[in-house]
C-alpha positions as CSV (number, residue, x, y, z in Angstrom):
1,M,38.8,165.0,33.0
2,S,38.2,166.4,36.6
3,M,34.8,164.6,36.8
4,V,36.9,161.3,36.4
5,A,40.0,162.4,38.3
6,D,37.5,162.7,41.2
7,A,35.9,159.6,41.1
8,V,37.1,157.6,44.6
9,G,38.1,154.0,44.6
10,V,34.7,152.7,45.6
11,S,33.3,151.1,42.5
12,L,29.6,150.4,43.2
13,I,29.3,147.3,40.9
14,G,32.8,146.6,40.9
15,W,32.7,144.8,44.3
16,F,29.0,144.3,44.8
17,V,28.4,142.0,41.5
18,T,31.6,140.2,42.0
19,P,31.1,136.5,43.0
20,F,31.3,137.2,46.6
21,I,28.0,137.8,46.8
22,S,26.6,135.2,44.4
23,K,28.6,132.3,46.4
24,S,26.9,133.7,49.6
25,I,23.4,133.6,47.8
26,K,24.3,130.0,46.6
27,A,25.4,129.0,49.9
28,A,22.1,130.3,51.9
29,R,19.8,128.4,49.3
30,K,22.0,125.2,49.3
31,Y,21.3,125.3,53.2
32,I,17.7,125.7,52.8
33,D,17.4,122.8,50.4
34,E,19.1,120.4,53.0
35,E,16.3,118.4,54.6
36,N,16.8,119.1,58.3
37,K,13.4,118.9,60.4
38,S,15.4,120.7,63.4
39,L,16.5,123.6,61.2
40,K,13.1,124.4,60.2
41,N,12.4,127.5,61.9
42,V,15.9,128.6,60.5
43,N,14.9,128.5,56.8
44,P,12.9,131.3,56.5
45,K,15.5,133.8,57.9
46,L,18.1,132.0,55.8
47,K,15.7,132.6,52.5
48,E,15.1,136.1,53.4
49,L,19.2,136.8,53.9
50,A,19.6,135.3,50.1
51,D,16.8,137.5,48.9
52,H,18.2,140.7,50.2
53,L,21.5,139.9,48.8
54,D,20.3,139.1,45.6
55,G,17.9,142.2,45.5
56,I,21.3,144.1,46.0
57,R,23.2,142.7,43.3
58,V,20.5,142.9,40.9
59,T,19.9,146.6,41.9
60,V,23.1,147.6,41.6
61,D,23.5,145.6,38.2
62,K,20.6,147.5,36.6
63,V,22.4,150.8,37.1
64,G,25.7,149.6,35.1
65,L,29.2,150.7,35.7
66,C,29.1,153.9,38.1
67,F,31.3,155.5,40.8
68,I,30.5,157.7,43.6
69,K,32.2,160.9,43.5
70,K,34.5,162.3,46.2
71,G,33.2,164.5,48.8
72,T,29.7,162.6,48.6
73,G,30.0,161.5,52.6
74,E,26.9,160.1,52.9
75,A,26.7,157.8,49.6
76,V,30.4,156.6,50.7
77,E,29.4,156.0,54.0
78,H,26.6,154.1,53.1
79,L,28.6,151.8,50.7
80,W,30.6,150.8,53.6
81,R,28.2,149.8,55.9
82,L,26.5,148.0,53.3
83,K,29.4,146.2,52.2
84,G,30.1,145.4,55.9
85,A,26.6,144.0,56.3
86,I,27.5,141.6,53.4
87,Y,30.5,140.4,55.2
88,E,28.4,139.7,58.3
89,A,26.1,137.8,56.3
90,E,29.3,135.6,54.8
91,E,30.2,135.3,58.3
92,I,27.0,134.2,59.6
93,L,26.7,131.3,56.8
94,D,30.2,130.5,57.6
95,L,29.2,129.9,61.3
96,Y,26.1,128.0,60.1
97,E,28.2,125.6,58.1
98,S,30.1,124.9,61.2
99,L,27.3,124.8,63.6
100,K,24.3,122.9,61.6
101,N,25.1,119.7,62.9
102,K,24.8,121.1,66.7
103,P,21.6,122.5,66.5
104,L,20.7,122.1,70.1
105,S,23.9,124.1,71.3
106,C,23.9,127.4,73.2
107,E,25.9,129.2,70.3
108,F,23.4,127.8,67.7
109,A,20.8,129.2,69.7
110,Q,22.5,132.4,70.2
111,Q,23.5,132.8,66.4
112,F,20.4,131.6,64.6
113,T,17.3,131.0,66.9
114,G,17.1,133.5,69.4
115,T,14.6,134.1,71.9
116,K,11.6,136.1,72.5
117,D,13.6,138.8,74.4
118,S,16.8,138.4,72.4
119,P,16.7,137.9,68.7
120,S,19.6,136.0,67.0
121,R,22.6,137.2,65.0
122,L,21.3,135.6,61.9
123,E,17.9,137.9,62.4
124,E,19.8,141.1,63.1
125,V,22.0,140.7,59.8
126,V,18.8,140.1,57.7
127,E,17.3,143.2,59.6
128,K,20.5,145.4,58.6
129,L,20.8,144.0,55.0
130,G,17.0,144.8,54.4
131,R,17.3,148.2,55.7
132,L,20.6,149.0,53.8
133,G,19.2,147.3,50.6
134,L,16.3,149.6,50.3
135,R,18.5,152.7,51.0
136,T,20.6,151.3,48.1
137,R,17.7,151.2,45.8
138,E,16.6,154.7,46.8
139,L,20.2,155.9,46.3
140,L,20.2,154.4,42.8
141,K,16.7,155.1,41.6
142,N,17.4,158.3,40.2
143,S,21.0,157.8,39.3
144,D,20.6,159.7,36.2
145,N,19.8,163.0,37.7
146,N,22.1,162.4,41.0
147,H,25.3,164.4,40.5
148,S,27.4,162.5,42.9
149,I,27.3,159.2,40.5
150,V,29.4,159.1,37.3
151,H,27.8,156.8,34.8
152,G,29.6,154.9,32.2
153,S,33.7,153.9,32.0
154,P,35.7,156.8,32.8
155,I,37.8,155.8,29.8
156,L,34.9,157.4,27.7
157,L,35.4,160.7,29.2
158,R,39.3,160.5,28.9
159,G,40.8,163.2,26.9
160,P,43.8,162.9,24.8
161,S,47.6,162.3,26.5
162,Q,49.7,165.4,27.3
163,A,52.6,164.9,25.2
164,N,54.8,167.7,26.9
165,S,56.3,168.8,23.8
166,G,57.6,171.8,25.0
167,N,59.6,170.1,27.8
168,G,62.2,168.6,25.5
169,F,63.1,164.8,25.5
170,F,65.1,163.2,28.1
171,G,65.9,159.3,28.5
172,Y,65.0,156.6,26.1
173,V,67.8,156.9,23.8
174,E,68.0,153.4,22.5
175,E,64.1,152.8,22.5
176,R,64.0,156.0,20.4
177,R,66.7,154.8,17.7
178,Q,65.0,151.5,18.0
179,L,61.4,153.2,17.0
180,Q,63.3,155.1,14.4
181,N,64.7,152.2,12.6
182,L,62.0,150.0,12.6
183,L,59.8,153.0,11.0
184,K,62.6,153.0,8.3
185,G,62.4,149.2,7.5
186,E,60.2,148.0,4.7
187,Q,58.8,145.4,7.2
188,N,57.3,146.1,10.7
189,K,53.8,147.6,9.5
190,V,52.5,147.7,13.0
191,I,54.6,149.0,15.9
192,A,53.6,148.8,19.7
193,I,54.9,151.3,22.5
194,I,54.0,149.3,25.7
195,G,54.0,150.3,29.3
196,H,51.7,151.3,32.1
197,G,50.6,155.3,32.8
198,G,53.1,157.7,33.2
199,M,56.1,155.8,31.4
200,G,56.2,158.5,28.5
201,K,54.6,156.3,25.6
202,T,52.9,159.4,24.0
203,H,55.9,161.6,24.8
204,L,58.1,158.8,22.8
205,A,55.8,158.6,20.0
206,R,55.3,162.5,19.8
207,H,58.7,163.2,19.6
208,V,59.4,160.9,16.5
209,F,56.2,161.8,15.1
210,D,57.3,165.8,14.9
211,A,61.0,164.8,14.1
212,N,59.9,162.9,11.1
213,E,63.3,162.0,10.3
214,P,62.5,159.0,7.9
215,G,60.3,161.9,6.0
216,F,57.0,160.7,5.8
217,E,54.5,162.5,3.3
218,V,51.4,162.0,5.1
219,R,50.9,161.9,9.1
220,I,48.1,161.5,10.9
221,W,48.0,161.6,15.2
222,A,44.4,160.1,16.4
223,H,43.7,159.8,20.0
224,V,41.9,156.7,19.8
225,C,41.3,155.9,23.6
226,N,37.3,156.5,23.6
227,K,36.8,155.0,20.1
228,L,35.1,151.7,19.8
229,D,33.4,151.1,16.5
230,Q,34.7,151.5,12.9
231,I,32.8,154.7,12.2
232,E,34.4,156.5,15.2
233,L,38.2,155.0,14.9
234,L,38.1,156.0,10.9
235,T,36.4,159.4,11.9
236,E,39.4,160.2,14.3
237,I,41.8,158.9,11.9
238,C,40.6,161.4,9.0
239,R,40.3,164.6,11.6
240,S,44.3,165.2,11.6
241,P,46.3,164.4,8.6
242,I,49.2,166.7,7.9
243,N,51.7,166.8,5.4
244,K,55.4,166.9,5.6
245,S,55.6,170.6,6.4
246,G,53.0,170.2,9.0
247,A,50.2,171.7,7.1
248,P,46.8,170.1,7.1
249,M,45.7,168.1,4.2
250,I,41.7,168.0,4.7
251,H,39.5,170.7,4.8
252,G,35.6,170.4,4.8
253,P,33.0,168.0,6.6
254,I,33.9,164.1,7.2
255,M,31.9,161.6,5.8
256,D,30.0,159.4,8.0
257,T,30.3,156.1,6.4
258,V,32.6,153.2,6.6
259,A,33.3,153.2,2.9
260,A,33.3,156.9,2.5
261,L,36.0,157.1,5.2
262,E,38.1,154.6,4.1
263,S,38.3,156.1,0.6
264,V,39.4,159.1,2.4
265,V,42.3,157.6,4.3
266,K,43.3,155.5,1.1
267,G,43.4,158.8,-1.0
268,L,45.4,160.3,1.3
269,S,48.4,157.9,0.4
270,R,47.9,158.1,-3.4
271,S,49.7,160.7,-5.2
272,S,49.3,161.0,-9.0
273,G,52.5,160.6,-10.8
274,F,53.3,160.8,-14.5
275,G,51.6,159.1,-17.1
276,L,49.8,155.7,-16.0
277,I,52.3,155.4,-13.3
278,E,50.6,156.3,-9.7
279,R,53.1,156.6,-6.9
280,T,52.2,155.8,-3.2
281,K,53.1,158.4,-0.6
282,T,54.6,157.2,2.3
283,C,52.6,157.7,5.5
284,L,52.8,157.4,9.3
285,V,49.6,156.8,11.4
286,V,50.2,156.8,15.2
287,L,47.2,155.5,17.3
288,D,47.9,156.8,20.7
289,D,46.2,155.7,23.9
290,V,44.6,152.5,22.8
291,W,42.6,150.4,25.5
292,Q,41.1,147.2,25.9
293,H,37.5,148.2,26.4
294,E,36.1,145.6,28.9
295,D,32.7,147.2,29.3
296,G,31.2,147.3,25.9
297,F,30.1,151.0,25.9
298,G,30.1,153.2,22.7
299,S,31.3,156.6,23.4
300,T,28.8,158.5,21.4
301,S,25.6,156.2,23.1
302,H,25.1,154.1,25.6
303,T,24.7,150.9,23.1
304,R,26.7,148.4,24.2
305,I,29.2,146.7,22.1
306,S,30.8,143.3,22.6
307,R,34.5,143.0,22.9
308,A,34.3,140.8,19.8
309,Q,32.5,143.5,17.8
310,R,35.1,146.0,19.1
311,N,38.0,143.7,18.1
312,K,36.6,143.0,14.7
313,A,36.3,146.9,14.2
314,W,39.8,147.5,15.0
315,A,40.9,144.4,13.1
316,S,39.1,146.0,10.0
317,V,40.7,149.3,10.4
318,L,44.2,147.6,10.9
319,D,43.9,145.7,7.8
320,M,42.8,148.7,5.7
321,L,46.0,150.4,6.9
322,R,48.4,147.6,6.2
323,S,47.2,147.0,2.8
324,L,48.4,150.7,2.3
325,K,51.9,150.1,0.7
326,S,53.9,152.7,2.4
327,C,52.0,152.9,5.5
328,K,53.3,152.5,9.0
329,V,51.5,152.6,12.2
330,V,52.5,153.1,15.7
331,M,50.1,152.6,18.7
332,T,50.8,153.4,22.5
333,T,48.9,151.3,24.7
334,R,49.3,150.1,28.4
335,D,47.8,146.7,27.7
336,K,50.2,143.9,26.4
337,V,46.9,142.2,25.4
338,C,46.0,145.0,23.1
339,S,49.4,144.5,20.8
340,T,48.8,141.0,20.9
341,T,44.9,141.1,19.9
342,L,45.7,143.6,17.0
343,K,48.7,141.5,16.0
344,A,51.6,144.4,16.5
345,D,54.8,143.2,14.2
346,E,57.2,144.6,16.7
347,T,56.9,145.8,20.3
348,I,58.8,148.5,22.4
349,V,58.4,148.4,26.3
350,L,59.1,151.4,28.3
351,D,59.9,151.0,32.0
352,G,61.4,154.0,33.4
353,I,64.1,156.5,32.5
354,S,67.6,156.3,34.3
355,Q,68.6,158.7,37.2
356,E,70.9,161.2,35.1
357,P,68.3,162.0,32.3
358,M,65.9,162.0,35.3
359,K,67.8,165.1,36.9
360,E,68.2,166.4,33.6
361,L,64.3,166.4,33.1
362,L,64.0,167.7,36.9
363,K,66.4,170.6,36.0
364,H,64.7,171.7,32.8
365,I,60.8,171.8,34.0
366,A,61.6,173.4,37.8
367,K,61.4,177.0,38.2
368,P,64.9,178.5,37.5
369,D,65.1,180.1,40.6
370,Q,64.3,177.2,42.6
371,P,66.1,173.8,41.4
372,P,64.0,171.1,43.3
373,Q,66.8,170.0,45.5
374,G,64.6,168.0,47.9
375,L,63.0,166.3,45.0
376,V,66.6,165.3,43.7
377,Q,67.1,163.8,46.8
378,R,64.4,161.7,46.4
379,I,64.6,160.8,42.8
380,G,64.6,157.1,43.3
381,K,60.8,157.5,44.6
382,L,59.9,158.5,40.7
383,E,60.8,155.2,39.8
384,G,61.7,156.4,36.1
385,S,58.2,157.9,35.4
386,P,58.5,161.2,33.4
387,R,54.9,161.6,34.3
388,A,55.6,161.3,38.1
389,A,58.3,164.2,37.5
390,L,56.1,166.6,35.8
391,S,53.4,166.0,38.5
392,I,55.4,166.5,41.6
393,V,57.2,169.6,40.3
394,H,54.0,171.2,39.0
395,K,52.8,170.7,42.8
396,L,55.9,172.2,44.1
397,N,55.9,175.1,41.7
398,I,52.2,176.1,43.0
399,A,53.2,175.8,46.7
400,N,52.3,178.7,48.5
401,S,54.7,177.8,51.4
402,K,57.5,175.5,52.4
403,I,55.0,174.1,54.5
404,Q,53.0,172.9,51.7
405,E,56.1,171.8,49.8
406,Q,57.2,169.5,52.9
407,I,53.6,168.0,52.8
408,I,54.0,167.0,49.1
409,L,57.2,165.7,49.6
410,G,56.3,163.9,52.9
411,E,53.3,162.0,50.7
412,L,56.1,161.1,48.5
413,D,58.1,159.7,51.6
414,D,55.4,158.1,53.2
415,K,52.7,156.7,50.9
416,N,54.7,156.9,47.1
417,H,51.8,159.2,46.4
418,I,52.1,161.6,43.2
419,Q,48.7,163.0,42.9
420,G,48.6,163.8,39.0
421,L,50.0,160.2,38.5
422,Y,47.6,158.3,40.7
423,E,44.8,160.0,38.7
424,D,46.1,158.8,35.6
425,L,46.5,155.4,37.0
426,L,43.3,155.3,38.5
427,F,41.8,155.1,35.1
428,T,43.9,151.6,34.7
429,Y,42.0,150.2,37.4
430,H,38.3,151.5,36.8
431,N,38.9,150.1,33.1
432,L,39.8,146.9,34.4
433,P,37.2,143.5,34.2
434,L,35.1,143.8,36.8
435,R,36.2,140.1,38.2
436,L,39.8,141.6,38.3
437,Q,39.2,144.8,40.5
438,S,38.7,143.2,43.6
439,C,41.7,140.7,42.8
440,L,44.1,143.5,42.0
441,A,42.9,145.8,45.2
442,F,43.3,142.7,47.3
443,C,47.4,143.0,46.3
444,S,47.6,146.1,48.3
445,V,47.9,144.2,51.6
446,F,51.5,143.1,50.6
447,P,54.3,145.5,51.3
448,Y,55.8,147.6,48.7
449,N,58.5,145.8,46.2
450,W,56.9,142.4,47.5
451,K,58.1,139.4,45.2
452,F,54.7,137.6,44.3
453,Q,54.4,133.9,43.9
454,P,51.4,133.5,41.6
455,E,50.2,130.2,42.7
456,K,50.3,131.7,46.3
457,L,48.3,134.4,45.4
458,T,45.7,132.8,43.0
459,K,45.1,130.5,46.3
460,M,44.5,133.5,48.2
461,W,41.9,134.5,45.8
462,I,40.0,131.5,45.5
463,A,39.8,131.4,49.4
464,H,38.2,134.5,49.3
465,G,35.5,133.7,46.6
466,F,37.0,136.5,44.1
467,I,37.2,133.8,41.2
468,D,34.2,133.3,39.3
469,D,33.4,129.7,39.1
470,T,30.8,129.3,36.5
471,Q,33.0,128.2,34.1
472,V,33.4,125.2,36.2
473,K,31.1,122.3,35.7
474,Q,29.1,121.6,38.4
475,H,29.2,117.9,37.8
476,M,32.9,117.6,38.3
477,L,34.6,116.0,41.0
478,A,35.8,117.9,44.0
479,D,39.4,117.7,42.7
480,Q,38.4,118.5,39.3
481,K,36.5,121.2,40.2
482,L,39.6,122.7,42.5
483,L,42.0,122.3,39.5
484,A,39.4,124.0,36.9
485,M,39.2,127.0,39.7
486,E,43.0,127.2,39.8
487,G,43.2,127.6,36.0
488,V,40.6,130.1,36.1
489,A,42.4,132.3,38.9
490,K,45.6,131.6,37.0
491,G,43.7,133.2,33.9
492,Y,43.1,136.4,36.1
493,F,46.9,136.6,37.0
494,K,47.8,136.6,33.3
495,D,45.2,139.3,32.5
496,L,46.7,141.3,35.0
497,V,50.2,140.8,33.7
498,D,48.6,141.4,30.4
499,R,47.8,144.7,31.5
500,S,51.3,146.0,32.8
501,L,49.9,145.6,36.3
502,F,52.4,143.0,37.3
503,K,55.9,142.4,35.5
504,I,58.1,139.6,35.8
505,G,61.8,140.0,37.7
506,T,64.7,138.6,36.8
507,D,64.4,136.0,39.7
508,G,61.2,134.8,38.0
509,H,59.1,136.6,40.9
510,Y,56.4,139.0,39.9
511,V,56.3,142.6,41.3
512,I,53.8,145.6,41.0
513,H,55.4,148.6,40.2
514,V,55.4,151.0,43.3
515,H,53.2,153.9,41.8
516,I,50.7,151.3,40.7
517,H,50.7,149.9,44.1
518,S,50.4,153.2,45.7
519,M,47.1,153.5,43.7
520,I,45.4,150.3,44.4
521,R,46.1,151.3,48.2
522,Q,44.1,154.1,47.9
523,V,41.5,152.6,45.9
524,S,41.2,149.5,48.6
525,G,40.5,152.6,51.1
526,D,40.5,150.7,54.8
527,D,39.8,147.5,53.5
528,C,43.8,146.6,53.5
529,M,46.8,147.5,55.8
530,S,50.3,146.5,55.8
531,I,52.6,146.9,58.6
532,S,56.2,146.5,58.3
533,N,57.6,148.7,61.1
534,G,56.2,150.8,64.3
535,S,58.3,152.3,66.8
536,S,55.2,152.9,69.1
537,S,53.8,150.6,71.8
538,E,50.5,150.4,70.1
539,I,49.8,150.0,66.8
540,I,45.9,150.5,66.0
541,V,44.1,148.3,63.5
542,P,40.9,150.1,62.3
543,A,37.6,148.2,62.4
544,T,37.3,148.5,58.6
545,V,40.5,146.3,58.0
546,R,39.6,143.0,56.7
547,H,43.3,142.1,55.3
548,L,46.3,142.5,57.3
549,S,49.9,141.8,56.6
550,V,52.4,142.7,59.6
551,T,55.7,141.9,60.5
552,T,56.5,139.6,63.6
553,G,58.1,142.2,65.5
554,C,55.0,144.3,65.3
555,L,52.3,141.4,66.0
556,A,52.4,141.9,69.7
557,K,51.5,145.9,69.3
558,L,48.4,145.3,67.5
559,K,45.5,146.7,69.0
560,P,42.1,147.0,67.6
561,G,40.4,150.2,66.8
562,P,36.7,151.2,68.0
563,P,34.1,149.2,66.5
564,L,31.9,150.9,63.5
565,V,29.0,150.0,65.6
566,E,28.0,149.2,68.7
567,S,28.8,145.0,69.1
568,N,28.9,142.4,71.5
569,F,32.3,140.7,70.6
570,K,34.0,139.0,73.5
571,P,37.3,140.4,74.3
572,E,39.1,137.6,73.1
573,D,37.7,138.2,69.6
574,E,39.6,141.3,69.2
575,F,40.2,141.2,65.6
576,R,36.9,140.0,64.2
577,P,36.7,141.8,60.9
578,V,40.0,140.4,59.6
579,R,39.9,137.9,57.0
580,T,43.4,137.7,55.9
581,L,46.4,137.4,58.0
582,I,49.9,137.2,56.6
583,V,52.6,137.3,58.7
584,F,56.4,137.8,57.4
585,T,59.6,138.2,59.2
586,D,61.1,141.4,60.0
587,K,63.8,142.1,57.0
588,G,65.7,144.7,59.4
589,A,65.2,142.8,62.8
590,P,65.6,139.1,61.5
591,S,66.3,138.1,65.4
592,L,62.5,138.0,65.8
593,P,61.4,135.0,64.0
594,W,58.2,134.8,65.6
595,S,59.3,131.1,66.8
596,D,57.5,131.4,70.4
597,I,54.7,129.0,69.8
598,R,52.9,130.1,72.8
599,Q,53.0,134.0,71.6
600,A,51.8,132.4,68.2
601,N,49.0,130.5,69.8
602,S,47.8,133.7,71.6
603,T,48.1,136.0,68.9
604,L,46.0,133.7,66.3
605,R,43.0,133.3,68.6
606,K,42.5,136.9,68.3
607,F,41.9,136.1,64.8
608,K,39.2,133.4,64.9
609,H,37.5,134.5,61.8
610,V,40.4,134.6,59.2
611,K,39.9,132.7,55.8
612,V,43.3,133.0,54.8
613,L,46.3,132.6,57.0
614,D,50.0,132.9,55.3
615,L,52.8,132.5,57.4
616,T,55.2,131.2,54.7
617,D,57.5,134.0,55.1
618,T,58.5,133.2,58.6
619,V,60.8,130.4,59.9
620,I,58.2,128.8,62.4
621,T,59.3,125.2,63.0
622,Q,55.6,124.2,63.9
623,V,52.2,125.0,63.3
624,P,50.3,126.7,66.1
625,D,48.0,124.5,67.5
626,S,45.3,127.6,67.5
627,V,45.3,127.2,63.7
628,G,43.0,124.2,64.7
629,E,40.4,126.3,66.1
630,L,39.8,128.7,63.0
631,T,36.9,127.3,61.8
632,H,36.8,129.6,58.6
633,L,40.1,129.0,57.3
634,R,40.2,128.3,53.6
635,Y,43.6,128.5,53.0
636,L,47.1,128.0,55.1
637,G,50.5,128.8,53.9
638,V,53.7,127.5,56.0
639,P,57.4,127.5,55.5
640,N,59.3,124.5,54.8
641,T,60.7,124.9,58.2
642,V,57.8,123.5,59.8
643,N,58.3,120.0,61.2
644,H,55.4,119.4,63.6
645,P,51.8,118.9,63.0
646,P,49.3,120.7,64.6
647,A,47.1,118.9,67.0
648,Q,44.0,119.7,64.7
649,I,43.6,121.1,61.4
650,P,40.4,122.7,60.1
651,E,38.8,121.5,56.8
652,L,41.1,123.4,54.5
653,L,40.4,124.3,50.9
654,L,43.9,125.2,50.1
655,F,47.4,124.5,51.4
656,Y,50.7,125.8,50.4
657,I,54.6,125.4,51.2
658,N,57.3,127.7,50.5
659,H,60.2,125.8,49.5
660,E,62.1,128.8,48.6
661,A,64.4,128.7,51.8
662,T,66.2,125.7,50.3
663,K,66.7,127.4,46.8
664,R,64.2,125.2,45.4
665,A,61.2,126.5,42.8
666,P,58.1,127.1,44.9
667,M,55.9,123.8,45.2
668,M,52.2,124.3,45.2
669,Q,50.2,121.9,46.9
670,S,46.6,122.0,47.1
671,A,44.4,120.4,49.9
672,P,44.4,116.6,49.3
673,L,42.8,115.2,46.5
674,P,39.7,112.4,46.3
675,N,41.1,108.9,47.1
676,P,39.4,106.4,45.1
677,G,40.9,103.4,46.6
678,G,39.3,104.4,50.2
679,G,40.8,103.0,53.2
680,G,41.7,105.2,56.5
681,A,39.8,105.8,59.4
682,G,38.0,108.2,61.4
683,K,36.7,111.4,59.8
684,A,36.4,110.6,56.1
685,P,37.0,112.7,53.0
686,L,34.2,114.3,51.2
687,H,34.6,112.2,48.3
688,N,35.8,108.2,48.6
689,P,34.1,106.4,46.1
690,G,36.3,103.4,47.1
691,G,34.5,103.1,50.5
692,G,36.3,101.9,53.5
693,G,36.9,103.5,56.5
694,A,37.0,107.2,57.3
695,G,40.3,108.7,59.1
696,K,42.5,111.7,58.9
697,A,44.3,110.0,56.2
698,P,45.3,111.6,53.2
699,L,42.7,111.8,50.4
700,H,46.0,111.4,47.7
701,N,48.6,109.1,48.7
702,P,50.4,107.6,45.6
703,G,53.2,106.5,47.6
704,G,51.3,104.4,49.4
705,G,52.4,103.6,53.2
706,G,50.4,103.7,56.3
707,V,47.1,106.0,57.0
708,G,46.7,108.4,59.5
709,K,48.9,111.5,58.8
710,A,50.6,110.3,55.6
711,P,52.1,112.7,53.5
712,L,49.9,114.5,50.6
713,H,52.3,113.8,48.1
714,N,54.8,111.0,48.3
715,P,55.7,109.7,44.9
716,G,59.0,108.0,46.0
717,G,57.1,105.8,48.8
718,G,59.3,105.4,52.0
719,R,58.1,106.0,55.5
720,A,54.3,107.3,56.1
721,G,53.0,109.0,59.0
722,K,55.3,112.2,59.5
723,A,57.0,112.1,55.9
724,P,57.2,115.4,53.7
725,L,54.6,116.7,52.0
726,H,56.7,116.4,49.1
727,N,59.6,113.8,48.9
728,P,60.4,112.7,45.2
729,G,63.4,110.7,46.2
730,G,61.7,108.2,49.0
731,G,63.1,107.7,52.2
732,R,62.5,109.7,55.4
733,A,62.8,113.3,55.4
734,G,61.6,115.5,58.0
735,K,58.1,115.9,59.6
736,V,56.6,118.0,57.2
737,P,52.9,117.4,58.1
738,L,49.4,118.7,57.6
739,P,46.9,115.8,56.2
740,C,43.7,117.9,55.6
741,N,40.3,117.3,54.4
742,F,38.8,119.0,51.2
743,K,36.4,121.5,51.7
744,S,34.6,122.4,48.4
745,I,33.1,125.8,47.5
């Protein structure tokens, strides 16, 4: 338990084998294949760059899923340096894309060719990657004997959940009544209790199991978290059967074949009757802590078990239990996907107890002479989690001084941090499929209790390269690829919802539970930063921050922290590491709408390397012209208050307009789609089968109208040019602009 609880939120394989690196490798090799004689002297270094990246990816992948333990400073620092170097490689490839048609420019020479006395930035990045890649291989070479590295999924080391049976039962009155009624009915063979970590699933199941109000003659409690194949599952079930009075029912060794184990379980439910009539005993089986095992490791060996094999094993065991006439099965799980996969007949969702039973719980578990008054005043911070209450009261009970108590309560106030609950929720993160870890960690850039719009969030994931495009057929047209990528990204979001990491609110938005949000903020380390208030004249943004959200009132206070290494960054390029900038209006100071366009332009010029720029939660009336200078931009989000087009827009991948201010459902617009009919003049889209001139005409204009700055989507026809992006009713409707060219990834 302690080994896993100490695992830091840096997963070697969880980030280094994401599509992020693979796409950088792909981009470098694509540039090498392009026939451009003036760039021949650059190709060897690009090849070296791609080879180093591939070597790092392969090295980490061979080690398997492993985590660096907290306290091993050298290893963690190395990983941060390596991650930074990979970000630099991505940045240099982005620059190459924008400068490859200007090989004689001074900037190109500085970045890519260099001189005898001054190496190019490309050469510096290649040298750094080679050096750090070699250190990575050394670090992982003897990983089996390295105590800094924890192998395998932490789920495999997870012990039984603590039911806290001695702490009484508080709250969940309706849920307990519902479970008892379902157990008394003849139907509902399999019942799932669902909720994220710390909500009291095991405690509710244990309370009903121990009370045994329906009077089950055979009761089995099986902790199945780290059991994957059929023999492991059946063996665990056979370990702990008790009769109605609580006495053990099995003595002696347990069999080791599926047939023998199934025979034992079936035998438990049989009772010899009078004559030829055989009576079936009533039986309750609780399968506690069911997980969706993503990595496929067996618990007794390192033999990989595919998800299909694991699901087949579970289905076989559940089918056998369903076949027993008077048997009921209750499973506790964090993952809704488990209840679906295992075909639960009924589900009970736990989302926290109310404040009154929480107060009673706090009084019950606190020291008799020390009622937790400070904690009662902060009861809302516990968010209805019984585990949160137990964890923080335990910490307060063992605190040696008032100062320690204030530190514990201060962490709760400032970071919503509860150590015991954090360790428990960390299991959820580490057990996620690798493709989902970066997506979830990225969400920590948003403020607590943020209302997420799936369409907007998934576009940001695509822009950052978090989405695996191997499922996207390469022969697809550009617009088809984008739609396919959007489908994959939305599937990722659904996977996170199915694992109880997002929940839908009454207004249709999704939210992340505060305690989960606190956990992913720690997991993301110094990558993400959210600034929603600040009374000081300066707010320092560390050089490690890649993703930043900030209120309009704090923008002017931002100052860059010292660089991690010596650099030649220009003064106006202050926030070079930042790749995401999300700006939102101060809730407590709506009089600061960030409507000063000069200030906006000045601010954005400090963030020249952002890939994601989201202004949808401001009330700007025009897009700052400086957006046109953001050559790395892949996503732009604007509010519906915008009515003036920028002077220039870079080639965008994704575009989003927030229509919520007018109480309409949010509309998602991708970058313009191909224009089979051709037309237009000037800068042609990437895809224009119909021929015709180029232009900044929209790639998709079903409503007809003029070219140039026509709407992205105008089914109702009407005036072209500066028509709105979405105008189903036709006619003139404002000046919402932004024609932009599709950029494939």
